C-alpha positions, 0 to 999 in steps of 0.5 A: 874233528878233535878238540884244538885248545883256544887263545881263551882256554889257554888264557884260563889255564894261566889264570886258574891253573887248570882248564877243564875239557868235556868230551876230549875221548869220544863216547866211543874212545872211552867205552873202549878204554873203559874195557881194555883198562879193566880187563888189562891184567898188569894194571892191577897186578903191577899197581903201587899202593899209597897210603894217606895218613888215615892209613887207607890207600890208593892204587896206582900203576905208573909207566915211564916208557910210551908203547904201541899201546891205547894209554900210550897212543892218548899220550901221543895224540895231537889233541893231548900234545898240543895243548901241553905245547900251548900251556908250556909254551913250547916242545914238550915230552913224555914224562911219564903217564899212569892210571889211578885206580880208586876202588869202591869203598877201599879206595883212600885220599890224596893229600894237598900237594903239588906235583911239583912238590914230587918232580922238584926232587927229580931233578926238573929246575923249573916248573914247567910241567903239566898233566892231563888227567883223563877220567874213565869212570864217572867222578864224583864228590861220592867216589872222591874226585879231584879237588883244586885250589883255583889259582894256587899254581901262582903261590910257587912250590910249596915245602913238602914232606912226607904224609902216610906214604905219600909227599905232601904240601905244609899242612900249615900253610895250606891251612892259611891257603884254604882260608883265602883261595877256592876250593874246587871238586872237579866232577866229571863224565867219563872222557872228560880231560882235566889239565892242570899245572904242576905246581896247582894244589890238588887233593881227592878224598876216600872213595866212600861210594859203591863206584870205583873211579879210574882215571888216566893221568899223561904227565909232560916235561919242557924239552928244554927243561930236561932234568939236571940228573937221572932219575926213574922218570925219563929225561928229554927224548924226542915225542912222536905225536900221532894222528888223533884218529890213532886213537880210536884205531888202537882202542878197536885192536886193543879191545878186541884183543881183550876180548879174544883172551877171555875164556 
């Protein structure tokens, strides 16, 4: 049976600003996700580079629309959408999803930021937004796993500005916050998921290891928080939620297609 968020887990999310769920994807689902994503030429070809303060870069591929592919099946899956509806207290819609690619030895850092530091500028009036990050590779301190400041979503939105090619939280303010609040490194096994609030401060260090760190991040907005002006991320449209079993069906289909396409 697929995971369903409990009342206690929802309470922890509200208190801490995040919830770590081991085994959100089954071993077979995450094995096939790894196969499909690493074989997907469009992922790297369409990747955007984002430089950090030191000039090293991370790669990400952003998709605003859902389709019939494996990434969309995960974003539509009942286990993810149900949790988002629970923590955001109502109907949600797909805001976008993205593959984050931290390559061995070259993957750059992400500066301290809140996702709402970006999304506030997109016309979303309220911080009724959250993300689900699913680890495709093992995430460790050595390969630049996510780090979060526990409970920092309760600080409200901080001022953000340009740091390298990124949008980062006010560094002076963050320095004070770091003296008062706990930083938690989020090491994750493949298939583990981190649900986190859009005002949670988070960052990741450079990948200094020989191991890649890829992850899929599915982002959601509350239906009642429809942006007040058009932006490249979508306005509200009803989200077609798929049964959890559909993820494995699509994963097997896409993996078979990837294997057939190999020379």
